[in-house]
Backbone bond lengths (Angstrom), bond angles and torsions (degrees), N, CA, C in turn:
res aa  C-N    CA-C-N  psi(-1)  N-CA   C-N-CA  omega(-1)  CA-C   N-CA-C  phi
1 M - - - 1.485 - - 1.649 109.29 -
2 L 1.256 114.69 142.39 1.382 122.12 178.86 1.561 110.00 -81.38
3 T 1.332 110.26 150.75 1.426 116.13 176.74 1.510 109.95 -87.21
4 L 1.235 119.42 162.37 1.447 119.60 175.06 1.527 116.28 -54.90
5 Q 1.256 114.91 -38.53 1.481 123.22 178.09 1.493 105.80 -62.04
6 E 1.235 116.90 -49.68 1.545 122.84 -174.04 1.586 105.65 -61.66
7 I 1.300 115.37 -44.35 1.487 114.56 178.46 1.474 112.53 -60.26
8 I 1.342 115.43 -44.57 1.485 117.88 179.27 1.540 112.00 -56.72
9 V 1.328 115.82 -46.53 1.460 120.15 179.69 1.462 111.65 -60.06
10 S 1.351 117.45 -42.78 1.514 124.68 178.30 1.560 112.43 -61.65
11 I 1.304 117.52 -35.40 1.355 123.96 174.51 1.382 113.51 -62.18
12 D 1.368 115.40 -39.59 1.489 118.59 -178.83 1.589 112.59 -70.37
13 N 1.362 110.26 -19.48 1.549 113.66 174.53 1.400 118.48 -85.58
14 L 1.295 110.74 -9.37 1.450 113.46 175.45 1.595 115.42 -71.30
15 P 1.444 115.77 154.14 1.476 117.35 169.99 1.476 106.70 -59.77
16 V 1.337 113.66 160.69 1.474 126.80 179.14 1.488 111.10 -55.70
17 N 1.258 115.88 -53.00 1.487 126.32 -179.59 1.517 109.99 -54.81
18 D 1.210 117.95 -45.92 1.476 127.12 -178.24 1.499 109.99 -67.26
19 Q 1.381 116.15 -41.60 1.446 117.68 168.93 1.315 120.16 -56.91
20 Q 1.453 115.36 -46.48 1.481 126.51 177.33 1.540 110.98 -57.95
21 Y 1.355 113.21 -41.56 1.541 118.74 -176.87 1.563 104.94 -68.82
22 L 1.280 122.32 -44.92 1.429 128.28 176.86 1.442 115.16 -54.67
23 F 1.370 114.21 -47.69 1.538 122.33 -173.73 1.658 99.35 -68.87
24 E 1.308 124.76 -36.66 1.429 127.44 -169.13 1.584 104.75 -70.63
25 V 1.401 111.55 -41.06 1.459 113.53 179.80 1.510 110.13 -72.16
26 L 1.246 125.83 -34.31 1.382 127.68 169.42 1.443 114.83 -60.58
27 R 1.361 118.47 -42.35 1.403 119.30 179.82 1.616 113.16 -67.12
28 Q 1.325 110.52 -32.36 1.532 116.24 -179.74 1.630 103.42 -73.51
29 K 1.282 122.23 -42.78 1.394 125.21 179.16 1.650 110.84 -56.38
30 Q 1.363 107.94 -44.62 1.427 112.42 -179.15 1.524 113.90 -65.93
31 E 1.371 115.55 -41.70 1.441 122.02 171.29 1.466 114.37 -53.54
32 Q 1.393 116.87 -47.31 1.483 120.33 -179.32 1.534 110.07 -63.81
33 L 1.253 114.75 -36.59 1.523 119.47 179.60 1.508 111.47 -62.92
34 R 1.383 111.38 -51.36 1.532 115.84 167.64 1.442 120.31 -44.95
35 T 1.334 106.83 -49.77 1.612 112.03 -178.71 1.432 109.67 -71.02
36 N 1.271 122.76 -32.62 1.569 118.72 177.47 1.502 108.67 -71.67
37 I 1.363 122.40 -39.98 1.431 126.33 176.52 1.547 108.56 -56.26
38 Q 1.306 117.81 -52.17 1.503 117.73 177.22 1.410 114.13 -60.14
39 E 1.292 119.87 -46.28 1.480 119.99 -177.23 1.566 106.86 -65.03
40 N 1.281 115.38 -40.90 1.504 114.04 -176.02 1.518 109.64 -66.59
41 N 1.243 119.54 -36.06 1.474 126.99 179.67 1.512 107.50 -63.23
42 F 1.358 116.02 -47.88 1.418 121.79 -179.43 1.447 112.75 -57.77
43 W 1.453 110.28 -50.82 1.463 121.22 -171.57 1.644 107.92 -63.06
44 S 1.317 112.10 -49.71 1.481 117.22 -177.15 1.565 107.75 -61.97
45 G 1.323 119.02 -39.88 1.381 120.51 175.46 1.494 118.36 -61.97
46 L 1.338 112.05 -35.93 1.418 118.46 179.14 1.557 107.47 -73.21
47 Q 1.328 120.06 -41.13 1.490 122.11 177.07 1.575 111.40 -61.32
48 K 1.256 115.28 -40.94 1.516 123.09 175.53 1.467 108.33 -60.46
49 F 1.314 119.34 -46.85 1.515 120.79 -176.68 1.531 109.81 -68.01
50 R 1.295 116.12 -36.63 1.600 120.79 176.90 1.488 107.17 -63.95
51 Q 1.276 119.61 -47.20 1.440 124.87 -175.27 1.538 112.77 -58.96
52 T 1.389 110.64 -44.46 1.489 119.68 173.76 1.402 112.71 -60.21
53 I 1.311 118.91 -46.20 1.519 119.87 -175.98 1.508 110.13 -69.33
54 E 1.339 119.70 -27.71 1.382 123.33 -177.52 1.486 108.93 -79.15
55 R 1.371 114.40 -42.42 1.459 120.35 -170.02 1.621 103.35 -71.79
56 E 1.338 118.51 -37.65 1.509 120.70 -176.28 1.526 108.71 -85.17
57 G 1.360 120.69 0.93 1.367 119.21 172.99 1.675 109.64 69.37
58 I 1.367 120.11 25.24 1.389 121.54 177.53 1.486 112.82 -74.23
59 V 1.306 116.81 134.83 1.526 116.33 175.84 1.612 104.14 -127.20
60 F 1.233 115.22 133.43 1.398 124.06 176.26 1.436 110.38 -102.59
61 T 1.359 117.64 135.63 1.463 124.25 167.19 1.490 115.30 -122.48
62 D 1.268 117.38 175.14 1.470 121.80 -176.84 1.494 109.42 -59.44
63 E 1.442 113.93 -37.20 1.471 116.37 -173.16 1.736 108.27 -64.36
64 D 1.268 109.36 -27.50 1.509 111.76 179.19 1.541 111.02 -59.46
65 F 1.279 118.60 -30.53 1.517 125.36 -169.41 1.621 104.28 -111.72
66 A 1.246 121.34 9.43 1.499 119.81 -173.73 1.473 112.79 -68.34
67 D 1.375 125.94 -41.68 1.455 128.42 -173.95 1.415 110.62 -107.30
68 L 1.370 126.80 19.68 1.393 125.00 -179.23 1.498 117.87 -75.37
69 R 1.357 115.93 -28.36 1.444 120.24 -177.28 1.471 112.21 -81.08
70 D 1.312 111.02 133.78 1.563 116.35 178.38 1.441 106.75 -87.52
71 R 1.311 115.17 112.02 1.536 120.84 -170.93 1.508 108.89 -94.25
72 S 1.255 119.83 14.07 1.532 122.01 175.65 1.489 107.49 -75.51
73 P 1.321 116.83 151.72 1.492 118.67 -179.55 1.321 113.85 -75.46
74 G 1.380 126.21 2.21 1.349 130.83 179.86 1.613 111.38 95.36
75 R 1.269 110.62 -149.16 1.481 111.68 -176.40 1.583 113.54 -73.92
76 E 1.186 120.58 150.83 1.417 127.46 176.51 1.490 110.91 -61.91
77 V 1.353 116.53 143.39 1.380 119.75 174.23 1.450 117.59 -109.99
78 D 1.261 120.12 118.63 1.605 121.85 179.53 1.434 107.11 -89.21
79 L 1.491 116.92 123.85 1.466 116.94 177.84 1.440 107.30 -105.62
């Protein structure tokens, strides 16, 4: 198996087009990894939330959310 230093040296020996292709592939892999981490964090958080709701016996109804919205038009507009 190559060491990191050997890999870096071998990249320097590649033609420019191959280097660009390699870096693009690595960038795509990194983006996929970020996306997977974010999805897994969201999913595990959602699962944990659902487990807590179930364990605590919490039940939500429409009445719980009835008056949450601020119905004011916002700040006043001076014309």
